[in-house]
C-alpha positions as CSV (number, residue, x, y, z in Angstrom):
1,X,0.0,0.0,0.0
2,X,1.3,3.5,-0.8
3,X,2.0,5.9,2.0
4,X,-0.1,8.9,2.5
5,X,2.5,11.1,0.9
6,X,2.8,8.7,-2.1
7,X,-1.0,8.8,-2.4
8,X,-1.1,12.6,-2.2
9,X,1.6,12.9,-4.9
10,X,-0.1,10.4,-7.2
11,X,-3.5,12.1,-6.8
12,X,-2.0,15.4,-7.6
13,X,-0.3,13.9,-10.6
14,X,-3.5,12.4,-11.8
15,X,-5.2,15.8,-11.6
16,X,-2.3,17.5,-13.5
17,X,-2.8,15.0,-16.4
18,X,-6.6,15.5,-16.4
19,X,-6.1,19.3,-16.4
20,X,-3.8,19.0,-19.5
21,X,-6.4,16.8,-21.2
22,X,-9.2,19.2,-20.4
23,X,-7.1,22.1,-21.7
24,X,-6.5,20.4,-25.0
25,X,-10.2,20.2,-25.7
26,X,-11.0,23.7,-24.4
27,X,-10.8,25.6,-27.7
28,X,-13.1,23.3,-29.6
29,X,-15.6,23.1,-26.7
30,X,-15.5,26.9,-26.3
31,X,-16.7,27.2,-29.9
32,X,-19.9,25.2,-29.2
33,X,-20.5,25.6,-25.5
34,X,-18.7,28.5,-23.9
35,X,-20.2,28.2,-20.4
36,X,-19.3,24.5,-20.2
37,X,-15.8,25.1,-21.4
38,X,-15.1,28.0,-19.0
39,X,-16.7,26.2,-16.0
40,X,-14.7,23.1,-16.8
41,X,-11.5,25.0,-17.0
42,X,-12.1,26.8,-13.7
43,X,-13.1,23.6,-11.8
44,X,-10.0,21.8,-13.2
45,X,-7.8,24.5,-11.9
46,X,-9.5,24.3,-8.5
47,X,-9.0,20.5,-8.5
48,X,-5.3,21.0,-9.0
49,X,-5.1,23.5,-6.1
50,X,-7.1,21.1,-3.9
51,X,-4.7,18.2,-4.6
52,X,-1.7,20.5,-4.0
53,X,-3.3,21.4,-0.7
54,X,-3.7,17.7,0.2
55,X,0.0,17.2,-0.4
56,X,0.7,20.2,1.8
57,X,-1.6,18.8,4.5
58,X,0.4,15.5,4.7
59,X,3.8,17.0,4.5
60,X,3.6,20.4,6.3
61,X,4.8,18.9,9.6
62,X,7.9,17.3,8.1
63,X,11.2,19.1,8.8
64,X,13.2,21.0,6.2
65,X,10.5,22.8,4.2
66,X,7.9,25.5,4.9
67,X,5.4,26.2,2.2
68,X,5.0,29.8,3.4
69,X,8.7,30.5,3.1
70,X,8.4,30.6,-0.7
71,X,6.4,32.8,-3.1
72,X,5.2,30.1,-5.4
73,X,4.0,27.5,-2.8
74,X,2.5,30.2,-0.5
75,X,0.5,31.6,-3.4
76,X,-1.0,28.2,-4.2
77,X,-2.0,27.7,-0.6
78,X,-3.5,31.2,-0.2
79,X,-5.3,30.9,-3.6
80,X,-6.7,27.4,-2.8
81,X,-8.0,28.5,0.6
82,X,-9.6,31.6,-0.9
83,X,-11.4,29.5,-3.6
84,X,-12.3,26.7,-1.2
85,X,-14.1,29.0,1.3
86,X,-15.5,31.5,-1.3
87,X,-16.5,34.1,1.3
88,X,-15.6,36.9,-1.1
89,X,-16.0,37.9,-4.8
90,X,-12.3,37.6,-5.6
91,X,-10.5,35.4,-8.2
92,X,-12.8,35.3,-11.1
93,X,-10.8,34.0,-14.1
94,X,-10.5,36.1,-17.2
95,X,-12.5,33.7,-19.3
96,X,-15.3,33.6,-16.6
97,X,-15.2,37.4,-16.5
98,X,-15.6,37.7,-20.3
99,X,-18.4,35.1,-20.2
100,X,-20.3,37.0,-17.5
101,X,-20.4,40.1,-19.8
102,X,-21.0,38.2,-23.0
103,X,-24.7,39.1,-23.2
104,X,-24.0,42.9,-23.0
105,X,-21.2,42.5,-25.6
106,X,-19.3,45.1,-23.7
107,X,-16.6,44.6,-21.0
108,X,-16.5,47.2,-18.2
109,X,-13.0,48.4,-19.3
110,X,-11.7,49.0,-22.8
111,X,-8.1,48.4,-21.9
112,X,-6.6,45.3,-20.3
113,X,-3.1,44.1,-19.4
114,X,-2.0,40.5,-19.1
115,X,1.2,39.8,-17.3
116,X,3.2,36.5,-17.1
117,X,6.7,35.3,-16.3
118,X,6.4,32.7,-18.9
119,X,8.0,34.2,-22.0
120,X,5.5,35.1,-24.8
121,X,7.8,33.3,-27.2
122,X,6.6,30.1,-25.5
123,X,3.5,29.4,-27.6
124,X,2.6,25.9,-26.4
125,X,1.9,26.6,-22.8
126,X,-1.1,26.6,-20.6
127,X,-2.0,30.1,-19.2
128,X,-4.6,31.0,-16.6
129,X,-5.2,34.6,-15.8
130,X,-6.6,36.0,-12.5
131,X,-6.9,39.7,-11.4
132,X,-3.6,40.8,-10.0
133,X,-5.1,43.1,-7.4
134,X,-7.2,40.3,-6.0
135,X,-4.0,38.7,-4.6
136,X,-3.2,42.0,-2.7
137,X,-6.8,42.2,-1.5
138,X,-6.7,38.7,-0.2
139,X,-3.7,39.4,1.9
140,X,-5.8,41.9,3.9
141,X,-7.8,38.9,5.2
142,X,-7.2,38.2,9.0
143,X,-7.1,34.5,8.1
144,X,-3.6,34.9,6.6
145,X,-0.7,35.1,8.9
146,X,2.5,37.0,8.0
147,X,0.7,38.6,5.1
148,X,3.3,41.4,4.8
149,X,6.1,38.9,4.3
150,X,4.1,36.8,1.8
151,X,3.2,39.9,-0.2
152,X,6.9,41.0,-0.3
153,X,7.8,37.6,-1.7
154,X,5.1,37.7,-4.3
155,X,6.2,41.2,-5.3
156,X,9.8,40.2,-5.7
157,X,9.9,36.5,-6.8
158,X,6.7,36.4,-8.8
159,X,7.3,40.0,-10.1
160,X,4.0,41.4,-8.9
161,X,5.7,44.7,-8.1
162,X,7.1,45.0,-11.6
163,X,3.7,44.1,-13.1
164,X,2.1,46.8,-11.0
165,X,4.8,49.4,-11.9
166,X,4.3,48.7,-15.7
167,X,0.5,48.9,-15.3
168,X,0.7,52.2,-13.5
169,X,3.1,53.6,-16.0
170,X,1.0,52.6,-18.9
171,X,-2.2,53.9,-17.4
172,X,-4.1,50.7,-16.7
173,X,-6.9,50.6,-14.1
174,X,-5.9,48.3,-11.2
175,X,-9.0,46.1,-11.9
176,X,-7.9,45.6,-15.5
177,X,-4.6,43.9,-14.8
178,X,-4.4,40.1,-14.9
179,X,-1.6,37.8,-13.9
180,X,-0.9,34.3,-15.2
181,X,-0.8,31.9,-12.2
182,X,0.5,28.9,-14.1
183,X,4.2,29.8,-13.8
184,X,3.8,29.9,-10.0
185,X,2.1,26.5,-10.1
186,X,4.9,25.0,-12.2
187,X,7.6,26.6,-10.1
188,X,5.9,25.3,-6.9
189,X,5.8,21.7,-8.3
190,X,9.5,21.8,-9.1
191,X,10.3,23.2,-5.7
192,X,8.2,20.6,-3.7
193,X,9.5,17.8,-5.9
194,X,13.1,18.8,-5.2
195,X,12.4,18.8,-1.5
196,X,10.7,15.4,-1.6
197,X,13.7,14.0,-3.5
198,X,15.9,15.1,-0.6
199,X,13.8,13.1,1.8
200,X,14.3,9.9,-0.4
201,X,10.7,10.0,-1.4
202,X,9.8,7.3,-4.0
203,X,6.6,8.0,-6.0
204,X,4.0,5.3,-6.7
205,X,1.6,4.9,-9.7
206,X,2.2,5.7,-13.3
207,X,1.2,9.4,-13.2
208,X,3.1,9.8,-10.0
209,X,6.3,8.5,-11.5
210,X,5.9,10.4,-14.8
211,X,5.3,13.8,-13.1
212,X,8.0,13.2,-10.5
213,X,10.5,12.6,-13.3
214,X,9.2,15.6,-15.3
215,X,9.5,18.0,-12.4
216,X,13.0,16.8,-11.7
217,X,14.1,18.5,-14.9
218,X,15.2,22.1,-15.0
219,X,12.3,24.5,-14.5
220,X,11.4,26.7,-17.5
221,X,13.2,30.0,-18.0
222,X,11.4,33.1,-16.6
223,X,11.0,36.3,-18.5
224,X,8.4,38.9,-17.6
225,X,6.2,39.8,-20.5
226,X,3.0,41.6,-21.2
227,X,0.1,41.4,-23.6
228,X,-2.5,44.1,-24.1
229,X,-6.1,44.0,-25.1
230,X,-8.3,46.9,-26.2
231,X,-12.1,46.4,-26.5
232,X,-14.6,48.8,-28.0
233,X,-15.4,51.7,-25.7
């Protein structure tokens, strides 16, 4: 029988595979059933966060690693908890935001900025955009300990401060700036996998072994990039 950590890693790996499979069919489904496509993508992202949190639950007491000492892993835990409890209106994905305003054919702003630390030259990548300011708003919650330290890590390591500076310089409204959270997810997986390897962890299951091997490779290069979108005013 697999250990609880092996089971958590395997379950997370299963969910990562299912997310990729879902994303591969997103564009075609979006053409015929936009609500179903968007809802499926959002729930698949939440499923990944839930499984990451399960891994956190069964490993957080082990020595040598603190999830809240790193920008990427802390962001996933904070985001998961926010989506899990849903006691606020934050973290509506870009696609869901567009869908909500589809009937009016007009978005509230006519100028949007999308930021990512995955280079724009990387065409075959999964991207998932959430409002940048929502992360800052969430850190004001009394449920989050050491919010100032976490925010400082996000600003520096995930380049949130640079994204904000560019948005301010280019005249974007704060609510119109979106950040790609997939680079943080990928970085967090590489980080946790590296720590597990140092504990002599051995994965179980086909998906568990495949993703353990995959996240043992060098993480992708980071390069801050932006994409703008203008809609009719």
